[in-house]
Jmol script that loads the backbone (N, CA, C; Angstrom):
load data "model"
ATOM      1  N   MET A   1      53.673 -21.850  16.537  1.00  0.00           N
ATOM      2  CA  MET A   1      53.088 -20.872  15.637  1.00  0.00           C
ATOM      3  C   MET A   1      53.830 -20.843  14.301  1.00  0.00           C
ATOM      4  N   LYS A   2      55.168 -20.911  14.344  1.00  0.00           N
ATOM      5  CA  LYS A   2      55.948 -20.882  13.114  1.00  0.00           C
ATOM      6  C   LYS A   2      55.699 -22.120  12.262  1.00  0.00           C
ATOM      7  N   LYS A   3      55.496 -23.297  12.915  1.00  0.00           N
ATOM      8  CA  LYS A   3      55.230 -24.526  12.171  1.00  0.00           C
ATOM      9  C   LYS A   3      53.932 -24.409  11.386  1.00  0.00           C
ATOM     10  N   VAL A   4      52.913 -23.862  12.018  1.00  0.00           N
ATOM     11  CA  VAL A   4      51.608 -23.721  11.369  1.00  0.00           C
ATOM     12  C   VAL A   4      51.721 -22.780  10.179  1.00  0.00           C
ATOM     13  N   LYS A   5      52.423 -21.674  10.361  1.00  0.00           N
ATOM     14  CA  LYS A   5      52.582 -20.720   9.264  1.00  0.00           C
ATOM     15  C   LYS A   5      53.381 -21.350   8.124  1.00  0.00           C
ATOM     16  N   MET A   6      54.414 -22.110   8.450  1.00  0.00           N
ATOM     17  CA  MET A   6      55.225 -22.778   7.426  1.00  0.00           C
ATOM     18  C   MET A   6      54.383 -23.793   6.659  1.00  0.00           C
ATOM     19  N   LYS A   7      53.537 -24.543   7.360  1.00  0.00           N
ATOM     20  CA  LYS A   7      52.667 -25.508   6.684  1.00  0.00           C
ATOM     21  C   LYS A   7      51.710 -24.788   5.741  1.00  0.00           C
ATOM     22  N   LYS A   8      51.174 -23.654   6.168  1.00  0.00           N
ATOM     23  CA  LYS A   8      50.267 -22.888   5.312  1.00  0.00           C
ATOM     24  C   LYS A   8      50.997 -22.387   4.070  1.00  0.00           C
ATOM     25  N   ILE A   9      52.235 -21.951   4.260  1.00  0.00           N
ATOM     26  CA  ILE A   9      53.014 -21.458   3.130  1.00  0.00           C
ATOM     27  C   ILE A   9      53.294 -22.588   2.146  1.00  0.00           C
ATOM     28  N   LEU A  10      53.697 -23.758   2.662  1.00  0.00           N
ATOM     29  CA  LEU A  10      53.954 -24.901   1.789  1.00  0.00           C
ATOM     30  C   LEU A  10      52.696 -25.333   1.052  1.00  0.00           C
ATOM     31  N   LEU A  11      51.572 -25.367   1.764  1.00  0.00           N
ATOM     32  CA  LEU A  11      50.302 -25.725   1.134  1.00  0.00           C
ATOM     33  C   LEU A  11      49.934 -24.701   0.064  1.00  0.00           C
ATOM     34  N   PHE A  12      50.157 -23.433   0.368  1.00  0.00           N
ATOM     35  CA  PHE A  12      49.870 -22.382  -0.603  1.00  0.00           C
ATOM     36  C   PHE A  12      50.667 -22.596  -1.889  1.00  0.00           C
ATOM     37  N   PHE A  13      51.965 -22.884  -1.757  1.00  0.00           N
ATOM     38  CA  PHE A  13      52.803 -23.081  -2.945  1.00  0.00           C
ATOM     39  C   PHE A  13      52.417 -24.349  -3.696  1.00  0.00           C
ATOM     40  N   PHE A  14      52.000 -25.378  -2.981  1.00  0.00           N
ATOM     41  CA  PHE A  14      51.529 -26.593  -3.643  1.00  0.00           C
ATOM     42  C   PHE A  14      50.279 -26.295  -4.473  1.00  0.00           C
ATOM     43  N   VAL A  15      49.315 -25.609  -3.881  1.00  0.00           N
ATOM     44  CA  VAL A  15      48.077 -25.260  -4.592  1.00  0.00           C
ATOM     45  C   VAL A  15      48.386 -24.320  -5.747  1.00  0.00           C
ATOM     46  N   LEU A  16      49.318 -23.391  -5.530  1.00  0.00           N
ATOM     47  CA  LEU A  16      49.708 -22.472  -6.589  1.00  0.00           C
ATOM     48  C   LEU A  16      50.324 -23.231  -7.766  1.00  0.00           C
ATOM     49  N   ALA A  17      51.213 -24.176  -7.471  1.00  0.00           N
ATOM     50  CA  ALA A  17      51.841 -24.975  -8.536  1.00  0.00           C
ATOM     51  C   ALA A  17      50.797 -25.785  -9.280  1.00  0.00           C
ATOM     52  N   LEU A  18      49.863 -26.397  -8.547  1.00  0.00           N
ATOM     53  CA  LEU A  18      48.796 -27.163  -9.181  1.00  0.00           C
ATOM     54  C   LEU A  18      47.933 -26.257 -10.046  1.00  0.00           C
ATOM     55  N   SER A  19      47.644 -25.065  -9.560  1.00  0.00           N
ATOM     56  CA  SER A  19      46.829 -24.115 -10.320  1.00  0.00           C
ATOM     57  C   SER A  19      47.517 -23.699 -11.607  1.00  0.00           C
ATOM     58  N   ILE A  20      48.823 -23.455 -11.516  1.00  0.00           N
ATOM     59  CA  ILE A  20      49.566 -23.051 -12.704  1.00  0.00           C
ATOM     60  C   ILE A  20      49.553 -24.173 -13.742  1.00  0.00           C
ATOM     61  N   GLN A  21      49.776 -25.407 -13.292  1.00  0.00           N
ATOM     62  CA  GLN A  21      49.721 -26.541 -14.222  1.00  0.00           C
ATOM     63  C   GLN A  21      48.335 -26.663 -14.831  1.00  0.00           C
ATOM     64  N   PHE A  22      47.313 -26.483 -13.998  1.00  0.00           N
ATOM     65  CA  PHE A  22      45.936 -26.599 -14.457  1.00  0.00           C
ATOM     66  C   PHE A  22      45.631 -25.540 -15.504  1.00  0.00           C
ATOM     67  N   ILE A  23      46.051 -24.317 -15.222  1.00  0.00           N
ATOM     68  CA  ILE A  23      45.782 -23.214 -16.144  1.00  0.00           C
ATOM     69  C   ILE A  23      46.604 -23.374 -17.420  1.00  0.00           C
ATOM     70  N   ALA A  24      47.847 -23.818 -17.281  1.00  0.00           N
ATOM     71  CA  ALA A  24      48.722 -23.978 -18.439  1.00  0.00           C
ATOM     72  C   ALA A  24      48.135 -24.963 -19.442  1.00  0.00           C
ATOM     73  N   GLY A  25      47.484 -25.975 -18.942  1.00  0.00           N
ATOM     74  CA  GLY A  25      46.747 -26.877 -19.817  1.00  0.00           C
ATOM     75  C   GLY A  25      47.539 -28.025 -20.404  1.00  0.00           C
ATOM     76  N   LYS A  26      48.515 -27.753 -21.235  1.00  0.00           N
ATOM     77  CA  LYS A  26      49.207 -28.817 -21.961  1.00  0.00           C
ATOM     78  C   LYS A  26      49.900 -29.791 -21.024  1.00  0.00           C
ATOM     79  N   ASP A  27      50.678 -29.271 -20.076  1.00  0.00           N
ATOM     80  CA  ASP A  27      51.375 -30.169 -19.149  1.00  0.00           C
ATOM     81  C   ASP A  27      50.388 -30.949 -18.307  1.00  0.00           C
ATOM     82  N   PHE A  28      49.352 -30.277 -17.850  1.00  0.00           N
ATOM     83  CA  PHE A  28      48.335 -30.945 -17.042  1.00  0.00           C
ATOM     84  C   PHE A  28      47.684 -32.050 -17.851  1.00  0.00           C
ATOM     85  N   LYS A  29      47.322 -31.744 -19.084  1.00  0.00           N
ATOM     86  CA  LYS A  29      46.679 -32.735 -19.951  1.00  0.00           C
ATOM     87  C   LYS A  29      47.605 -33.927 -20.188  1.00  0.00           C
ATOM     88  N   LYS A  30      48.852 -33.622 -20.521  1.00  0.00           N
ATOM     89  CA  LYS A  30      49.802 -34.677 -20.838  1.00  0.00           C
ATOM     90  C   LYS A  30      50.101 -35.550 -19.623  1.00  0.00           C
ATOM     91  N   LYS A  31      50.318 -34.935 -18.465  1.00  0.00           N
ATOM     92  CA  LYS A  31      50.735 -35.678 -17.279  1.00  0.00           C
ATOM     93  C   LYS A  31      49.589 -36.403 -16.585  1.00  0.00           C
ATOM     94  N   TYR A  32      48.432 -35.773 -16.523  1.00  0.00           N
ATOM     95  CA  TYR A  32      47.362 -36.315 -15.692  1.00  0.00           C
ATOM     96  C   TYR A  32      46.130 -36.765 -16.454  1.00  0.00           C
ATOM     97  N   LEU A  33      45.552 -35.889 -17.243  1.00  0.00           N
ATOM     98  CA  LEU A  33      44.277 -36.218 -17.892  1.00  0.00           C
ATOM     99  C   LEU A  33      44.380 -37.448 -18.783  1.00  0.00           C
ATOM    100  N   ASN A  34      45.417 -37.520 -19.587  1.00  0.00           N
ATOM    101  CA  ASN A  34      45.570 -38.690 -20.468  1.00  0.00           C
ATOM    102  C   ASN A  34      45.717 -39.971 -19.656  1.00  0.00           C
ATOM    103  N   LYS A  35      46.499 -39.919 -18.603  1.00  0.00           N
ATOM    104  CA  LYS A  35      46.707 -41.093 -17.751  1.00  0.00           C
ATOM    105  C   LYS A  35      45.400 -41.522 -17.087  1.00  0.00           C
ATOM    106  N   TRP A  36      44.679 -40.557 -16.520  1.00  0.00           N
ATOM    107  CA  TRP A  36      43.418 -40.888 -15.845  1.00  0.00           C
ATOM    108  C   TRP A  36      42.407 -41.442 -16.843  1.00  0.00           C
ATOM    109  N   PHE A  37      42.315 -40.813 -18.015  1.00  0.00           N
ATOM    110  CA  PHE A  37      41.376 -41.276 -19.034  1.00  0.00           C
ATOM    111  C   PHE A  37      41.691 -42.717 -19.442  1.00  0.00           C
ATOM    112  N   ASP A  38      42.955 -43.011 -19.653  1.00  0.00           N
ATOM    113  CA  ASP A  38      43.370 -44.362 -20.055  1.00  0.00           C
ATOM    114  C   ASP A  38      43.015 -45.408 -19.001  1.00  0.00           C
ATOM    115  N   GLU A  39      43.020 -45.017 -17.723  1.00  0.00           N
ATOM    116  CA  GLU A  39      42.643 -45.958 -16.664  1.00  0.00           C
ATOM    117  C   GLU A  39      41.175 -46.347 -16.753  1.00  0.00           C
ATOM    118  N   PHE A  40      40.329 -45.442 -17.236  1.00  0.00           N
ATOM    119  CA  PHE A  40      38.902 -45.726 -17.389  1.00  0.00           C
ATOM    120  C   PHE A  40      38.596 -46.393 -18.727  1.00  0.00           C
ATOM    121  N   ASP A  41      39.328 -46.015 -19.768  1.00  0.00           N
ATOM    122  CA  ASP A  41      39.097 -46.536 -21.118  1.00  0.00           C
ATOM    123  C   ASP A  41      39.745 -47.915 -21.227  1.00  0.00           C
ATOM    124  N   LEU A  42      39.080 -48.916 -20.678  1.00  0.00           N
ATOM    125  CA  LEU A  42      39.659 -50.246 -20.551  1.00  0.00           C
ATOM    126  C   LEU A  42      39.931 -50.932 -21.886  1.00  0.00           C
ATOM    127  N   ASN A  43      39.093 -50.672 -22.888  1.00  0.00           N
ATOM    128  CA  ASN A  43      39.318 -51.315 -24.190  1.00  0.00           C
ATOM    129  C   ASN A  43      40.104 -50.423 -25.150  1.00  0.00           C
ATOM    130  N   HIS A  44      40.515 -49.264 -24.676  1.00  0.00           N
ATOM    131  CA  HIS A  44      41.372 -48.324 -25.420  1.00  0.00           C
ATOM    132  C   HIS A  44      40.813 -47.948 -26.793  1.00  0.00           C
ATOM    133  N   ASP A  45      39.495 -47.691 -26.813  1.00  0.00           N
ATOM    134  CA  ASP A  45      38.875 -47.271 -28.077  1.00  0.00           C
ATOM    135  C   ASP A  45      38.706 -45.750 -28.163  1.00  0.00           C
ATOM    136  N   GLY A  46      39.223 -45.025 -27.176  1.00  0.00           N
ATOM    137  CA  GLY A  46      39.158 -43.569 -27.214  1.00  0.00           C
ATOM    138  C   GLY A  46      37.929 -42.981 -26.551  1.00  0.00           C
ATOM    139  N   SER A  47      37.137 -43.819 -25.906  1.00  0.00           N
ATOM    140  CA  SER A  47      35.975 -43.330 -25.172  1.00  0.00           C
ATOM    141  C   SER A  47      35.695 -44.273 -23.999  1.00  0.00           C
ATOM    142  N   ILE A  48      34.907 -43.777 -23.060  1.00  0.00           N
ATOM    143  CA  ILE A  48      34.540 -44.573 -21.886  1.00  0.00           C
ATOM    144  C   ILE A  48      33.055 -44.867 -21.987  1.00  0.00           C
ATOM    145  N   ASN A  49      32.706 -46.154 -22.037  1.00  0.00           N
ATOM    146  CA  ASN A  49      31.288 -46.493 -22.049  1.00  0.00           C
ATOM    147  C   ASN A  49      30.844 -46.838 -20.618  1.00  0.00           C
ATOM    148  N   PHE A  50      29.558 -47.021 -20.435  1.00  0.00           N
ATOM    149  CA  PHE A  50      29.031 -47.253 -19.087  1.00  0.00           C
ATOM    150  C   PHE A  50      29.602 -48.527 -18.477  1.00  0.00           C
ATOM    151  N   ASP A  51      29.768 -49.568 -19.279  1.00  0.00           N
ATOM    152  CA  ASP A  51      30.301 -50.830 -18.748  1.00  0.00           C
ATOM    153  C   ASP A  51      31.723 -50.659 -18.212  1.00  0.00           C
ATOM    154  N   GLU A  52      32.520 -49.867 -18.907  1.00  0.00           N
ATOM    155  CA  GLU A  52      33.882 -49.613 -18.431  1.00  0.00           C
ATOM    156  C   GLU A  52      33.861 -48.854 -17.107  1.00  0.00           C
ATOM    157  N   ALA A  53      33.027 -47.856 -17.022  1.00  0.00           N
ATOM    158  CA  ALA A  53      32.906 -47.098 -15.771  1.00  0.00           C
ATOM    159  C   ALA A  53      32.374 -47.995 -14.656  1.00  0.00           C
ATOM    160  N   ASN A  54      31.445 -48.864 -15.008  1.00  0.00           N
ATOM    161  CA  ASN A  54      30.829 -49.764 -14.030  1.00  0.00           C
ATOM    162  C   ASN A  54      31.830 -50.782 -13.467  1.00  0.00           C
ATOM    163  N   GLU A  55      32.817 -51.164 -14.274  1.00  0.00           N
ATOM    164  CA  GLU A  55      33.823 -52.120 -13.806  1.00  0.00           C
ATOM    165  C   GLU A  55      34.664 -51.582 -12.658  1.00  0.00           C
ATOM    166  N   LEU A  56      34.695 -50.281 -12.513  1.00  0.00           N
ATOM    167  CA  LEU A  56      35.478 -49.675 -11.432  1.00  0.00           C
ATOM    168  C   LEU A  56      34.698 -49.601 -10.118  1.00  0.00           C
ATOM    169  N   LEU A  57      33.411 -49.951 -10.148  1.00  0.00           N
ATOM    170  CA  LEU A  57      32.594 -49.857  -8.937  1.00  0.00           C
ATOM    171  C   LEU A  57      33.130 -50.652  -7.741  1.00  0.00           C
ATOM    172  N   PRO A  58      33.643 -51.862  -7.916  1.00  0.00           N
ATOM    173  CA  PRO A  58      34.164 -52.574  -6.735  1.00  0.00           C
ATOM    174  C   PRO A  58      35.263 -51.801  -5.996  1.00  0.00           C
ATOM    175  N   LYS A  59      36.140 -51.126  -6.739  1.00  0.00           N
ATOM    176  CA  LYS A  59      37.177 -50.310  -6.102  1.00  0.00           C
ATOM    177  C   LYS A  59      36.558 -49.134  -5.356  1.00  0.00           C
ATOM    178  N   ILE A  60      35.598 -48.481  -6.007  1.00  0.00           N
ATOM    179  CA  ILE A  60      34.936 -47.319  -5.402  1.00  0.00           C
ATOM    180  C   ILE A  60      34.116 -47.754  -4.189  1.00  0.00           C
ATOM    181  N   GLU A  61      33.448 -48.897  -4.315  1.00  0.00           N
ATOM    182  CA  GLU A  61      32.607 -49.429  -3.236  1.00  0.00           C
ATOM    183  C   GLU A  61      33.423 -49.616  -1.952  1.00  0.00           C
ATOM    184  N   LYS A  62      34.605 -50.178  -2.073  1.00  0.00           N
ATOM    185  CA  LYS A  62      35.461 -50.403  -0.899  1.00  0.00           C
ATOM    186  C   LYS A  62      35.912 -49.088  -0.288  1.00  0.00           C
ATOM    187  N   LYS A  63      36.315 -48.134  -1.129  1.00  0.00           N
ATOM    188  CA  LYS A  63      36.823 -46.861  -0.624  1.00  0.00           C
ATOM    189  C   LYS A  63      35.734 -46.033   0.046  1.00  0.00           C
ATOM    190  N   LEU A  64      34.560 -45.997  -0.543  1.00  0.00           N
ATOM    191  CA  LEU A  64      33.479 -45.161  -0.016  1.00  0.00           C
ATOM    192  C   LEU A  64      32.575 -45.884   0.977  1.00  0.00           C
ATOM    193  N   LYS A  65      32.722 -47.207   1.056  1.00  0.00           N
ATOM    194  CA  LYS A  65      31.903 -48.027   1.958  1.00  0.00           C
ATOM    195  C   LYS A  65      30.405 -47.810   1.706  1.00  0.00           C
ATOM    196  N   LYS A  66      30.047 -47.857   0.425  1.00  0.00           N
ATOM    197  CA  LYS A  66      28.644 -47.737   0.027  1.00  0.00           C
ATOM    198  C   LYS A  66      28.257 -48.989  -0.742  1.00  0.00           C
ATOM    199  N   SER A  67      26.961 -49.251  -0.778  1.00  0.00           N
ATOM    200  CA  SER A  67      26.485 -50.441  -1.478  1.00  0.00           C
ATOM    201  C   SER A  67      26.648 -50.273  -2.990  1.00  0.00           C
ATOM    202  N   LYS A  68      26.819 -51.393  -3.662  1.00  0.00           N
ATOM    203  CA  LYS A  68      26.984 -51.373  -5.115  1.00  0.00           C
ATOM    204  C   LYS A  68      25.731 -50.819  -5.795  1.00  0.00           C
ATOM    205  N   GLU A  69      24.561 -51.143  -5.255  1.00  0.00           N
ATOM    206  CA  GLU A  69      23.308 -50.663  -5.856  1.00  0.00           C
ATOM    207  C   GLU A  69      23.234 -49.138  -5.822  1.00  0.00           C
ATOM    208  N   ASN A  70      23.578 -48.565  -4.678  1.00  0.00           N
ATOM    209  CA  ASN A  70      23.546 -47.110  -4.534  1.00  0.00           C
ATOM    210  C   ASN A  70      24.570 -46.456  -5.455  1.00  0.00           C
ATOM    211  N   LEU A  71      25.758 -47.031  -5.504  1.00  0.00           N
ATOM    212  CA  LEU A  71      26.796 -46.492  -6.379  1.00  0.00           C
ATOM    213  C   LEU A  71      26.407 -46.621  -7.838  1.00  0.00           C
ATOM    214  N   ASN A  72      25.751 -47.723  -8.199  1.00  0.00           N
ATOM    215  CA  ASN A  72      25.341 -47.930  -9.582  1.00  0.00           C
ATOM    216  C   ASN A  72      24.348 -46.864 -10.023  1.00  0.00           C
ATOM    217  N   LYS A  73      23.392 -46.527  -9.157  1.00  0.00           N
ATOM    218  CA  LYS A  73      22.431 -45.475  -9.494  1.00  0.00           C
ATOM    219  C   LYS A  73      23.148 -44.137  -9.623  1.00  0.00           C
ATOM    220  N   ASN A  74      24.036 -43.832  -8.673  1.00  0.00           N
ATOM    221  CA  ASN A  74      24.790 -42.584  -8.753  1.00  0.00           C
ATOM    222  C   ASN A  74      25.661 -42.540  -9.997  1.00  0.00           C
ATOM    223  N   LEU A  75      26.273 -43.663 -10.333  1.00  0.00           N
ATOM    224  CA  LEU A  75      27.118 -43.733 -11.519  1.00  0.00           C
ATOM    225  C   LEU A  75      26.296 -43.477 -12.774  1.00  0.00           C
ATOM    226  N   HIS A  76      25.111 -44.077 -12.831  1.00  0.00           N
ATOM    227  CA  HIS A  76      24.248 -43.889 -13.997  1.00  0.00           C
ATOM    228  C   HIS A  76      23.885 -42.408 -14.163  1.00  0.00           C
ATOM    229  N   ASP A  77      23.497 -41.754 -13.070  1.00  0.00           N
ATOM    230  CA  ASP A  77      23.139 -40.329 -13.115  1.00  0.00           C
ATOM    231  C   ASP A  77      24.346 -39.470 -13.510  1.00  0.00           C
ATOM    232  N   TYR A  78      25.491 -39.780 -12.909  1.00  0.00           N
ATOM    233  CA  TYR A  78      26.705 -39.017 -13.180  1.00  0.00           C
ATOM    234  C   TYR A  78      27.152 -39.217 -14.627  1.00  0.00           C
ATOM    235  N   PHE A  79      27.059 -40.445 -15.113  1.00  0.00           N
ATOM    236  CA  PHE A  79      27.437 -40.752 -16.491  1.00  0.00           C
ATOM    237  C   PHE A  79      26.596 -39.932 -17.465  1.00  0.00           C
ATOM    238  N   LYS A  80      25.291 -39.875 -17.224  1.00  0.00           N
ATOM    239  CA  LYS A  80      24.396 -39.106 -18.089  1.00  0.00           C
ATOM    240  C   LYS A  80      24.758 -37.620 -18.074  1.00  0.00           C
ATOM    241  N   MET A  81      25.155 -37.121 -16.904  1.00  0.00           N
ATOM    242  CA  MET A  81      25.514 -35.712 -16.789  1.00  0.00           C
ATOM    243  C   MET A  81      26.803 -35.404 -17.564  1.00  0.00           C
ATOM    244  N   VAL A  82      27.791 -36.288 -17.472  1.00  0.00           N
ATOM    245  CA  VAL A  82      29.083 -36.066 -18.129  1.00  0.00           C
ATOM    246  C   VAL A  82      28.977 -36.265 -19.640  1.00  0.00           C
ATOM    247  N   ASP A  83      28.128 -37.194 -20.072  1.00  0.00           N
ATOM    248  CA  ASP A  83      27.940 -37.492 -21.492  1.00  0.00           C
ATOM    249  C   ASP A  83      27.065 -36.401 -22.117  1.00  0.00           C
ATOM    250  N   THR A  84      27.664 -35.254 -22.371  1.00  0.00           N
ATOM    251  CA  THR A  84      26.895 -34.075 -22.783  1.00  0.00           C
ATOM    252  C   THR A  84      26.261 -34.202 -24.162  1.00  0.00           C
ATOM    253  N   ASN A  85      26.824 -35.038 -25.039  1.00  0.00           N
ATOM    254  CA  ASN A  85      26.213 -35.194 -26.365  1.00  0.00           C
ATOM    255  C   ASN A  85      25.302 -36.422 -26.447  1.00  0.00           C
ATOM    256  N   SER A  86      25.082 -37.096 -25.325  1.00  0.00           N
ATOM    257  CA  SER A  86      24.153 -38.225 -25.204  1.00  0.00           C
ATOM    258  C   SER A  86      24.415 -39.355 -26.196  1.00  0.00           C
ATOM    259  N   ASP A  87      25.692 -39.652 -26.440  1.00  0.00           N
ATOM    260  CA  ASP A  87      25.999 -40.763 -27.343  1.00  0.00           C
ATOM    261  C   ASP A  87      26.360 -42.041 -26.576  1.00  0.00           C
ATOM    262  N   ASN A  88      26.098 -42.042 -25.261  1.00  0.00           N
ATOM    263  CA  ASN A  88      26.365 -43.181 -24.377  1.00  0.00           C
ATOM    264  C   ASN A  88      27.852 -43.527 -24.282  1.00  0.00           C
ATOM    265  N   ARG A  89      28.681 -42.542 -24.527  1.00  0.00           N
ATOM    266  CA  ARG A  89      30.131 -42.683 -24.387  1.00  0.00           C
ATOM    267  C   ARG A  89      30.663 -41.362 -23.848  1.00  0.00           C
ATOM    268  N   ILE A  90      31.704 -41.449 -23.044  1.00  0.00           N
ATOM    269  CA  ILE A  90      32.355 -40.240 -22.563  1.00  0.00           C
ATOM    270  C   ILE A  90      33.643 -40.077 -23.364  1.00  0.00           C
ATOM    271  N   SER A  91      33.684 -39.016 -24.142  1.00  0.00           N
ATOM    272  CA  SER A  91      34.872 -38.727 -24.948  1.00  0.00           C
ATOM    273  C   SER A  91      35.947 -38.124 -24.057  1.00  0.00           C
ATOM    274  N   PHE A  92      37.145 -38.028 -24.595  1.00  0.00           N
ATOM    275  CA  PHE A  92      38.223 -37.392 -23.834  1.00  0.00           C
ATOM    276  C   PHE A  92      37.857 -35.955 -23.512  1.00  0.00           C
ATOM    277  N   GLN A  93      37.219 -35.254 -24.448  1.00  0.00           N
ATOM    278  CA  GLN A  93      36.823 -33.854 -24.230  1.00  0.00           C
ATOM    279  C   GLN A  93      35.823 -33.751 -23.079  1.00  0.00           C
ATOM    280  N   GLU A  94      34.833 -34.623 -23.039  1.00  0.00           N
ATOM    281  CA  GLU A  94      33.847 -34.605 -21.944  1.00  0.00           C
ATOM    282  C   GLU A  94      34.526 -34.931 -20.615  1.00  0.00           C
ATOM    283  N   PHE A  95      35.413 -35.909 -20.632  1.00  0.00           N
ATOM    284  CA  PHE A  95      36.150 -36.292 -19.435  1.00  0.00           C
ATOM    285  C   PHE A  95      37.013 -35.132 -18.947  1.00  0.00           C
ATOM    286  N   SER A  96      37.737 -34.517 -19.873  1.00  0.00           N
ATOM    287  CA  SER A  96      38.608 -33.395 -19.547  1.00  0.00           C
ATOM    288  C   SER A  96      37.815 -32.240 -18.941  1.00  0.00           C
ATOM    289  N   THR A  97      36.670 -31.962 -19.512  1.00  0.00           N
ATOM    290  CA  THR A  97      35.836 -30.862 -19.019  1.00  0.00           C
ATOM    291  C   THR A  97      35.398 -31.103 -17.585  1.00  0.00           C
ATOM    292  N   ILE A  98      34.936 -32.304 -17.268  1.00  0.00           N
ATOM    293  CA  ILE A  98      34.454 -32.563 -15.913  1.00  0.00           C
ATOM    294  C   ILE A  98      35.606 -32.574 -14.912  1.00  0.00           C
ATOM    295  N   VAL A  99      36.751 -33.105 -15.291  1.00  0.00           N
ATOM    296  CA  VAL A  99      37.899 -33.124 -14.370  1.00  0.00           C
ATOM    297  C   VAL A  99      38.357 -31.700 -14.089  1.00  0.00           C
ATOM    298  N   ARG A 100      38.476 -30.899 -15.111  1.00  0.00           N
ATOM    299  CA  ARG A 100      38.905 -29.506 -14.922  1.00  0.00           C
ATOM    300  C   ARG A 100      37.890 -28.739 -14.082  1.00  0.00           C
ATOM    301  N   THR A 101      36.610 -28.993 -14.301  1.00  0.00           N
ATOM    302  CA  THR A 101      35.568 -28.334 -13.520  1.00  0.00           C
ATOM    303  C   THR A 101      35.684 -28.717 -12.051  1.00  0.00           C
ATOM    304  N   LYS A 102      35.869 -29.997 -11.775  1.00  0.00           N
ATOM    305  CA  LYS A 102      35.973 -30.462 -10.386  1.00  0.00           C
ATOM    306  C   LYS A 102      37.219 -29.902  -9.702  1.00  0.00           C
ATOM    307  N   ILE A 103      38.323 -29.814 -10.419  1.00  0.00           N
ATOM    308  CA  ILE A 103      39.534 -29.240  -9.828  1.00  0.00           C
ATOM    309  C   ILE A 103      39.325 -27.757  -9.548  1.00  0.00           C
ATOM    310  N   SER A 104      38.681 -27.057 -10.462  1.00  0.00           N
ATOM    311  CA  SER A 104      38.382 -25.630 -10.245  1.00  0.00           C
ATOM    312  C   SER A 104      37.506 -25.440  -9.014  1.00  0.00           C
ATOM    313  N   GLU A 105      36.486 -26.295  -8.870  1.00  0.00           N
ATOM    314  CA  GLU A 105      35.613 -26.218  -7.695  1.00  0.00           C
ATOM    315  C   GLU A 105      36.399 -26.470  -6.414  1.00  0.00           C
ATOM    316  N   PHE A 106      37.290 -27.461  -6.445  1.00  0.00           N
ATOM    317  CA  PHE A 106      38.111 -27.774  -5.281  1.00  0.00           C
ATOM    318  C   PHE A 106      38.987 -26.580  -4.894  1.00  0.00           C
ATOM    319  N   LEU A 107      39.642 -25.970  -5.885  1.00  0.00           N
ATOM    320  CA  LEU A 107      40.510 -24.824  -5.604  1.00  0.00           C
ATOM    321  C   LEU A 107      39.704 -23.635  -5.102  1.00  0.00           C
ATOM    322  N   ARG A 108      38.516 -23.423  -5.659  1.00  0.00           N
ATOM    323  CA  ARG A 108      37.655 -22.321  -5.211  1.00  0.00           C
ATOM    324  C   ARG A 108      37.227 -22.535  -3.762  1.00  0.00           C
ATOM    325  N   LYS A 109      36.864 -23.775  -3.418  1.00  0.00           N
ATOM    326  CA  LYS A 109      36.459 -24.074  -2.041  1.00  0.00           C
ATOM    327  C   LYS A 109      37.604 -23.869  -1.068  1.00  0.00           C
ATOM    328  N   LYS A 110      38.814 -24.259  -1.478  1.00  0.00           N
ATOM    329  CA  LYS A 110      39.982 -24.040  -0.620  1.00  0.00           C
ATOM    330  C   LYS A 110      40.172 -22.551  -0.363  1.00  0.00           C
ATOM    331  N   LYS A 111      40.000 -21.764  -1.400  1.00  0.00           N
ATOM    332  CA  LYS A 111      40.153 -20.315  -1.263  1.00  0.00           C
ATOM    333  C   LYS A 111      39.064 -19.742  -0.364  1.00  0.00           C
ATOM    334  N   GLU A 112      37.827 -20.231  -0.524  1.00  0.00           N
ATOM    335  CA  GLU A 112      36.711 -19.748   0.286  1.00  0.00           C
ATOM    336  C   GLU A 112      36.843 -20.126   1.754  1.00  0.00           C
ATOM    337  N   ASN A 113      37.511 -21.224   2.026  1.00  0.00           N
ATOM    338  CA  ASN A 113      37.671 -21.688   3.403  1.00  0.00           C
ATOM    339  C   ASN A 113      38.814 -20.973   4.104  1.00  0.00           C
ATOM    340  N   ASN A 114      38.918 -19.679   3.817  1.00  0.00           N
ATOM    341  CA  ASN A 114      39.874 -18.818   4.518  1.00  0.00           C
ATOM    342  C   ASN A 114      41.305 -19.310   4.333  1.00  0.00           C
ATOM    343  N   PHE A 115      41.665 -19.553   3.114  1.00  0.00           N
ATOM    344  CA  PHE A 115      43.005 -20.042   2.791  1.00  0.00           C
ATOM    345  C   PHE A 115      43.940 -18.846   2.635  1.00  0.00           C
ATOM    346  N   ASP A 116      44.234 -18.200   3.755  1.00  0.00           N
ATOM    347  CA  ASP A 116      45.098 -17.019   3.770  1.00  0.00           C
ATOM    348  C   ASP A 116      46.416 -17.346   4.444  1.00  0.00           C
ATOM    349  N   LEU A 117      47.427 -16.641   4.013  1.00  0.00           N
ATOM    350  CA  LEU A 117      48.724 -16.780   4.664  1.00  0.00           C
ATOM    351  C   LEU A 117      48.910 -15.744   5.772  1.00  0.00           C
ATOM    352  N   ILE A 118      48.170 -14.688   5.708  1.00  0.00           N
ATOM    353  CA  ILE A 118      48.336 -13.612   6.680  1.00  0.00           C
ATOM    354  C   ILE A 118      47.344 -13.733   7.809  1.00  0.00           C
TER     355      ILE A 118
END
end "model"
wireframe off; spacefill off
backbone 0.3
color backbone group
């Protein structure tokens, strides 16, 4: 019983630390968002085009065990959703917005799934 409670406490502090970094913004942006964006921005022009995103499909295909055709359609739909100004490029701001949104959703779901210490 004590091990389970200790694991919950450690997980709570991990999520709390991640939340604080996320909310603080600057450290999160500097440590994570810039690094992640640079991994997608293969030609380092300051934006991610569809071809750059598409080049990552083989890695995603192996991890998710889905066909390239299915992933390509999903990627196309997702790209259009993230590209809010419809210029066929994902800017750092658009990328940052979607990453922060997804992290917020993840933290909210963790909280909803009875993430209590008591």
